[in-house]
C-alpha positions as semicolon CSV with decimal commas, in nm:
position;residue;x (nm);y (nm);z (nm)
1;M;4,280;1,570;-1,460
2;P;3,934;1,466;-1,642
3;Q;3,638;1,580;-1,445
4;F;3,325;1,330;-1,461
5;T;3,006;1,425;-1,335
6;S;2,659;1,138;-1,315
7;D;2,558;1,287;-1,655
8;S;2,881;1,194;-1,800
9;W;2,912;0,824;-1,764
10;N;2,841;0,564;-2,028
11;L;2,595;0,280;-1,868
12;P;2,383;0,128;-2,130
13;S;2,399;-0,198;-1,962
14;A;2,190;-0,039;-1,671
15;T;1,954;0,169;-1,813
16;D;1,827;-0,091;-2,084
17;L;1,718;-0,297;-1,809
18;P;1,350;-0,227;-1,727
19;T;1,238;-0,148;-1,312
20;M;1,151;-0,524;-1,207
21;G;0,788;-0,499;-1,186
22;A;0,763;-0,564;-0,782
23;M;0,930;-0,282;-0,777
24;S;0,759;-0,030;-1,000
25;M;0,471;-0,128;-0,806
26;R;0,612;-0,028;-0,458
27;A;0,662;0,318;-0,591
28;R;0,307;0,337;-0,721
29;A;0,184;0,230;-0,348
30;A;0,367;0,477;-0,204
31;R;0,257;0,737;-0,454
32;A;-0,059;0,597;-0,403
33;A;-0,027;0,676;0,003
34;R;0,123;1,002;-0,050
35;E;-0,166;1,090;-0,204
36;G;-0,397;0,997;0,062
37;V;-0,546;0,640;-0,056
38;R;-0,518;0,367;0,238
39;V;-0,302;0,083;0,016
40;L;-0,444;-0,249;0,093
41;P;-0,150;-0,438;0,298
42;L;-0,148;-0,758;0,102
43;V;0,121;-0,971;0,133
44;G;0,205;-1,319;-0,017
45;A;0,430;-1,539;0,195
46;P;0,375;-1,515;0,543
47;V;0,518;-1,262;0,715
48;L;0,587;-1,396;1,085
49;P;0,787;-1,334;1,440
50;M;1,055;-1,565;1,433
51;P;1,008;-1,792;1,724
52;E;1,241;-1,877;1,988
53;H;1,469;-2,116;1,801
54;V;1,528;-1,920;1,542
55;R;1,557;-1,621;1,758
56;Q;1,872;-1,784;1,961
57;A;2,021;-1,909;1,697
58;V;2,039;-1,579;1,554
59;V;2,211;-1,453;1,897
60;R;2,447;-1,698;1,884
61;A;2,578;-1,692;1,558
62;M;2,663;-1,257;1,637
63;D;2,908;-1,433;1,872
64;E;3,084;-1,674;1,605
65;P;3,327;-1,661;1,332
66;D;3,202;-1,659;1,023
67;P;3,381;-1,972;0,818
68;R;3,337;-1,794;0,509
69;D;3,229;-2,071;0,335
70;S;3,129;-1,999;-0,082
71;R;2,920;-2,309;-0,046
72;G;2,745;-2,206;0,257
73;L;2,732;-2,376;0,589
74;A;2,781;-2,730;0,599
75;E;2,509;-2,765;0,853
76;L;2,271;-2,600;0,666
77;R;2,358;-2,811;0,330
78;A;2,293;-3,108;0,518
79;A;1,931;-2,999;0,656
80;I;1,812;-2,898;0,287
81;A;1,946;-3,229;0,158
82;A;1,779;-3,441;0,410
83;E;1,488;-3,219;0,400
84;L;1,516;-3,349;0,025
85;E;1,560;-3,691;0,104
86;R;1,220;-3,684;0,378
87;E;1,003;-3,491;0,121
88;H;1,077;-3,639;-0,193
89;G;1,316;-3,934;-0,153
90;L;1,570;-3,737;-0,340
91;R;1,973;-3,831;-0,224
92;I;2,189;-3,522;-0,266
93;D;2,560;-3,492;-0,180
94;P;2,505;-3,138;0,004
95;E;2,905;-3,117;-0,026
96;R;2,924;-3,162;-0,437
97;R;2,523;-3,038;-0,568
98;L;2,443;-2,739;-0,318
99;L;2,511;-2,386;-0,286
100;I;2,377;-2,160;-0,075
101;T;2,315;-1,772;-0,208
102;H;2,153;-1,420;-0,104
103;G;1,791;-1,559;-0,217
104;A;1,645;-1,707;-0,545
105;M;1,680;-1,450;-0,735
106;Q;2,095;-1,419;-0,688
107;G;2,084;-1,834;-0,753
108;L;1,928;-1,815;-1,061
109;S;2,116;-1,457;-1,182
110;L;2,420;-1,694;-1,103
111;V;2,296;-1,974;-1,261
112;L;2,208;-1,797;-1,592
113;R;2,560;-1,550;-1,627
114;T;2,767;-1,922;-1,552
115;V;2,577;-2,161;-1,814
116;L;2,433;-1,914;-2,047
117;A;2,680;-1,762;-2,381
118;P;2,594;-1,439;-2,607
119;G;2,363;-1,534;-2,832
120;D;2,140;-1,815;-2,652
121;E;1,802;-1,872;-2,624
122;V;1,597;-1,937;-2,306
123;I;1,253;-2,114;-2,400
124;V;1,012;-1,962;-2,104
125;P;0,662;-2,081;-2,051
126;T;0,484;-1,783;-1,938
127;P;0,290;-1,612;-1,758
128;T;0,607;-1,603;-1,571
129;F;0,817;-1,486;-1,271
130;F;1,055;-1,179;-1,282
131;F;1,285;-1,374;-1,508
132;D;1,371;-1,148;-1,829
133;G;1,681;-0,887;-1,703
134;A;1,858;-1,203;-1,545
135;I;1,832;-1,356;-1,875
136;R;1,938;-1,076;-2,087
137;E;2,239;-0,944;-1,867
138;A;2,345;-1,290;-1,922
139;G;2,357;-1,206;-2,247
140;A;2,069;-1,428;-2,412
141;K;1,719;-1,369;-2,454
142;P;1,411;-1,508;-2,381
143;T;1,213;-1,703;-2,603
144;Y;0,839;-1,652;-2,418
145;V;0,583;-1,944;-2,505
146;P;0,255;-1,816;-2,361
147;S;0,013;-2,101;-2,226
148;R;-0,389;-2,063;-2,200
149;E;-0,600;-1,937;-1,944
150;R;-0,879;-2,144;-2,068
151;D;-0,656;-2,464;-2,050
152;G;-0,546;-2,340;-1,678
153;W;-0,272;-2,192;-1,820
154;A;-0,113;-2,561;-1,821
155;L;0,274;-2,610;-1,970
156;D;0,184;-2,733;-2,353
157;I;0,475;-2,928;-2,446
158;D;0,419;-2,900;-2,855
159;D;0,416;-2,507;-2,763
160;L;0,783;-2,574;-2,644
161;E;0,860;-2,771;-2,867
162;A;0,807;-2,525;-3,166
163;A;0,955;-2,265;-2,978
164;V;1,343;-2,429;-2,997
165;T;1,589;-2,299;-3,248
166;S;1,970;-2,400;-3,313
167;R;2,002;-2,091;-3,045
168;S;1,855;-2,272;-2,765
169;R;2,087;-2,346;-2,483
170;A;1,763;-2,400;-2,190
171;V;1,427;-2,397;-2,061
172;L;1,340;-2,202;-1,753
173;V;1,005;-2,301;-1,587
174;C;0,835;-2,164;-1,245
175;N;0,690;-2,497;-1,015
176;P;0,436;-2,392;-0,926
177;N;0,378;-2,101;-1,133
178;N;0,419;-1,736;-1,040
179;P;0,144;-1,560;-1,120
180;T;-0,107;-1,828;-1,216
181;G;-0,096;-2,067;-0,924
182;Y;-0,028;-2,330;-1,178
183;L;0,114;-2,675;-1,040
184;P;0,218;-2,914;-1,294
185;D;0,166;-3,260;-1,230
186;A;0,397;-3,562;-1,231
187;A;0,380;-3,671;-1,593
188;T;0,450;-3,299;-1,717
189;I;0,732;-3,277;-1,534
190;A;0,822;-3,577;-1,673
191;A;0,765;-3,469;-1,990
192;V;1,001;-3,104;-2,028
193;A;1,273;-3,378;-1,878
194;D;1,213;-3,539;-2,228
195;F;1,159;-3,284;-2,402
196;A;1,513;-3,115;-2,270
197;A;1,637;-3,477;-2,344
198;R;1,560;-3,429;-2,684
199;H;1,727;-3,135;-2,807
200;G;2,009;-3,111;-2,577
201;L;1,869;-2,837;-2,360
202;L;1,971;-2,724;-1,936
203;V;1,656;-2,742;-1,782
204;I;1,612;-2,418;-1,504
205;S;1,322;-2,469;-1,225
206;D;1,284;-2,192;-0,959
207;D;1,044;-2,372;-0,732
208;S;1,028;-2,069;-0,496
209;W;0,694;-2,226;-0,322
210;Q;0,627;-2,550;-0,371
211;H;0,533;-2,604;-0,006
212;F;0,198;-2,398;-0,131
213;T;0,032;-2,647;-0,302
214;F;-0,361;-2,720;-0,234
215;D;-0,667;-2,942;-0,270
216;G;-0,451;-3,268;-0,243
217;N;-0,210;-3,172;-0,502
218;K;0,191;-3,251;-0,466
219;Y;0,509;-3,051;-0,601
220;Q;0,727;-3,230;-0,787
221;P;1,048;-3,146;-0,852
222;V;1,238;-3,230;-1,159
223;E;1,512;-3,340;-0,977
224;A;1,338;-3,648;-0,925
225;F;1,340;-3,746;-1,315
226;S;1,806;-3,728;-1,298
227;E;1,785;-4,089;-1,433
228;R;1,594;-3,950;-1,772
229;W;1,771;-3,649;-1,850
230;P;2,072;-3,558;-1,557
231;H;2,119;-3,179;-1,719
232;L;1,865;-3,046;-1,437
233;V;1,925;-2,683;-1,208
234;T;1,675;-2,627;-0,944
235;V;1,681;-2,245;-0,756
236;T;1,486;-2,192;-0,486
237;S;1,402;-1,973;-0,169
238;L;1,369;-2,019;0,165
239;S;1,170;-1,713;0,207
240;K;0,788;-1,815;0,134
241;Y;0,744;-2,141;0,362
242;Y;0,963;-2,031;0,611
243;A;0,891;-1,668;0,674
244;L;1,307;-1,564;0,619
245;A;1,179;-1,284;0,359
246;S;1,412;-1,027;0,562
247;W;1,747;-1,265;0,566
248;R;1,759;-1,336;0,173
249;V;1,878;-1,688;0,186
250;G;1,811;-1,943;-0,120
251;Y;2,034;-2,218;-0,251
252;V;2,100;-2,372;-0,599
253;L;2,048;-2,753;-0,656
254;A;2,262;-2,828;-0,967
255;P;2,492;-3,068;-1,109
256;P;2,836;-3,079;-0,923
257;S;3,002;-2,921;-1,254
258;I;2,769;-2,622;-1,272
259;I;2,805;-2,600;-0,872
260;E;3,182;-2,608;-0,883
261;A;3,134;-2,298;-1,190
262;I;2,888;-2,131;-1,024
263;E;3,084;-2,117;-0,639
264;R;3,388;-1,929;-0,824
265;R;3,203;-1,671;-0,992
266;F;2,992;-1,627;-0,667
267;Q;3,371;-1,612;-0,477
268;W;3,386;-1,312;-0,684
269;E;3,053;-1,126;-0,662
270;A;2,960;-1,156;-0,295
271;V;3,268;-1,434;-0,144
272;C;2,960;-1,645;0,075
273;C;2,628;-1,585;0,216
274;G;2,698;-1,386;0,622
275;V;2,618;-1,658;0,911
276;V;2,380;-1,503;1,056
277;P;2,116;-1,518;0,784
278;Q;2,222;-1,879;0,742
279;R;2,209;-2,017;1,132
280;A;1,838;-1,853;1,098
281;A;1,765;-2,056;0,850
282;T;1,929;-2,348;0,976
283;A;1,717;-2,329;1,242
284;A;1,373;-2,293;1,052
285;L;1,468;-2,602;0,916
286;T;1,561;-2,846;1,163
287;G;1,340;-2,675;1,479
288;P;0,954;-2,738;1,494
289;R;0,742;-2,593;1,269
290;D;0,401;-2,569;1,429
291;W;0,462;-2,228;1,415
292;L;0,480;-2,256;0,975
293;D;0,193;-2,522;0,967
294;R;-0,034;-2,290;1,113
295;A;-0,002;-1,998;0,823
296;L;0,057;-2,225;0,571
297;S;-0,284;-2,412;0,655
298;T;-0,509;-2,128;0,587
299;Y;-0,370;-2,033;0,233
300;Q;-0,611;-2,302;0,097
301;A;-0,918;-2,079;0,207
302;K;-0,741;-1,729;0,150
303;R;-0,784;-1,844;-0,244
304;D;-1,150;-1,982;-0,184
305;L;-1,234;-1,694;-0,035
306;V;-1,079;-1,457;-0,282
307;C;-1,193;-1,611;-0,611
308;D;-1,524;-1,673;-0,443
309;G;-1,569;-1,273;-0,399
310;I;-1,435;-1,152;-0,723
311;A;-1,678;-1,402;-0,929
312;E;-1,953;-1,272;-0,658
313;I;-1,882;-0,937;-0,810
314;G;-1,901;-0,954;-1,127
315;L;-1,554;-1,003;-1,232
316;A;-1,488;-1,303;-1,466
317;E;-1,333;-1,605;-1,174
318;P;-0,971;-1,679;-1,164
319;A;-0,826;-1,994;-1,300
320;R;-0,845;-2,162;-0,934
321;P;-0,472;-2,179;-0,854
322;A;-0,395;-2,562;-0,673
323;A;-0,048;-2,420;-0,555
324;G;0,084;-2,004;-0,492
325;A;-0,025;-1,743;-0,296
326;F;-0,146;-1,547;-0,585
327;L;-0,419;-1,489;-0,809
328;L;-0,385;-1,410;-1,213
329;V;-0,715;-1,207;-1,258
330;D;-0,930;-1,064;-1,555
331;C;-0,943;-0,691;-1,508
332;S;-1,111;-0,622;-1,851
333;P;-1,408;-0,464;-1,761
334;L;-1,219;-0,214;-1,468
335;G;-1,108;-0,022;-1,810
336;D;-1,035;0,032;-2,190
337;T;-0,647;0,016;-2,175
338;P;-0,402;-0,168;-1,904
339;A;-0,338;0,212;-1,776
340;E;-0,716;0,204;-1,674
341;I;-0,731;-0,038;-1,543
342;D;-0,472;0,021;-1,317
343;H;-0,588;0,326;-1,204
344;A;-0,917;0,183;-1,130
345;L;-0,791;-0,013;-0,887
346;W;-0,523;0,201;-0,753
347;R;-0,771;0,462;-0,662
348;N;-0,918;0,218;-0,433
349;G;-0,619;0,129;-0,253
350;I;-0,556;-0,239;-0,444
351;P;-0,164;-0,304;-0,511
352;T;-0,121;-0,516;-0,790
353;I;0,171;-0,634;-1,049
354;R;0,036;-0,567;-1,422
355;G;-0,022;-0,846;-1,667
356;A;0,244;-0,752;-1,901
357;D;0,490;-0,697;-1,625
358;L;0,457;-1,109;-1,619
359;H;0,443;-1,191;-1,996
360;A;0,101;-1,235;-1,936
361;P;-0,237;-1,050;-2,120
362;D;-0,208;-0,657;-2,023
363;T;-0,587;-0,733;-1,914
364;H;-0,473;-0,931;-1,585
365;V;-0,320;-0,797;-1,312
366;R;-0,181;-1,017;-1,005
367;L;-0,345;-0,995;-0,684
368;T;-0,176;-1,187;-0,333
369;I;-0,372;-1,392;-0,110
370;G;-0,157;-1,397;0,187
371;S;-0,261;-1,128;0,394
372;D;-0,548;-1,192;0,705
373;E;-0,895;-1,272;0,600
374;Q;-1,040;-0,934;0,706
375;V;-0,750;-0,830;0,493
376;L;-0,903;-0,984;0,189
377;R;-1,253;-0,906;0,296
378;D;-1,144;-0,558;0,238
379;L;-0,998;-0,617;-0,109
380;I;-1,355;-0,744;-0,248
381;Q;-1,473;-0,444;-0,118
382;A;-1,238;-0,242;-0,291
383;L;-1,270;-0,474;-0,603
384;A;-1,640;-0,477;-0,598
385;Q;-1,592;-0,060;-0,556
386;S;-1,370;-0,061;-0,849
387;Y;-1,654;-0,227;-1,053
388;R;-1,891;-0,005;-0,989
389;E;-1,708;0,264;-1,061
390;S;-1,610;0,146;-1,399
391;S;-1,957;0,044;-1,479
392;S;-2,106;0,359;-1,396
393;R;-1,859;0,553;-1,660
394;H;-1,908;0,287;-1,887
395;R;-2,330;0,319;-1,916
């Protein structure tokens, strides 16, 4: 009988995938901490203690039978549909058009593996979140379309048009954009829907940061333009605004035929989401939100604090984001190569995601700005120290 060792297995599919940039950042943070560096506790979404109504829902759920509904708890889907109608005027059938997932990343993976075939191409405006692995796992190929910092990282429909080929199957956008904080307005989202209609493309939109908008700007869901082009999918996370990162809950909003198809795939992959996190999510959506809104109300001031601080220390002020909890910062003065920039930042305890991991310029890094004000002031001081050190070496 053959004996196998870990080295004898052929694992080409797994080994071809790079480590996700966010996980790579965590590994570098752990290494820096072992070397005695105080790593700043930067966060994006709020990290909050669960209020009593959520805690009580979780306690009750632990004693309830799990209905094991692959589409998710009916109560949670109804709460999501009610919120979509209340906030955006969308009339969504929760039974036919919603499916609960283990976070937005799983939802996106399910969608891509369901709607794409090997050899298909997905048009992706960049910079963007970590979509590459999910697209390639579906057997498809991403076609990246860069945006420009001088334009505020805005979507350019003409550039998307130029990327279309006979193999193009979908366009995948991030709304609001992570990592740039660009927030497309209604006219831009409508233009994306019209572009997709002209070329027969599915629009897939990751809307995980939809509640984090600044300066009176409003998030515009692509679903609002379904009368112009019905082939629209929204994937989102409840981890951000609802502070449910520990529970890993998200959902997919899609046409009934796609929901039916991904439900069958989900049944074989995970059967269903656990009832306890779904009960927590239901309570967060249907209960009081003062605990969430207090945290959210601080983010615009945090953005301004960090943007102003970056400009004051001599780095180029980033394109001020209209949404999100992050900045894409040009750190070229800190080093001549991405490795030098990375070292200059980590030496001063600044955890970042490298621009190349986000299909951004490799001179840039993503910083998160959701931490307490004192931590953000420490961040500015650490950036200033990195800048001084790099300037002294280049004299």
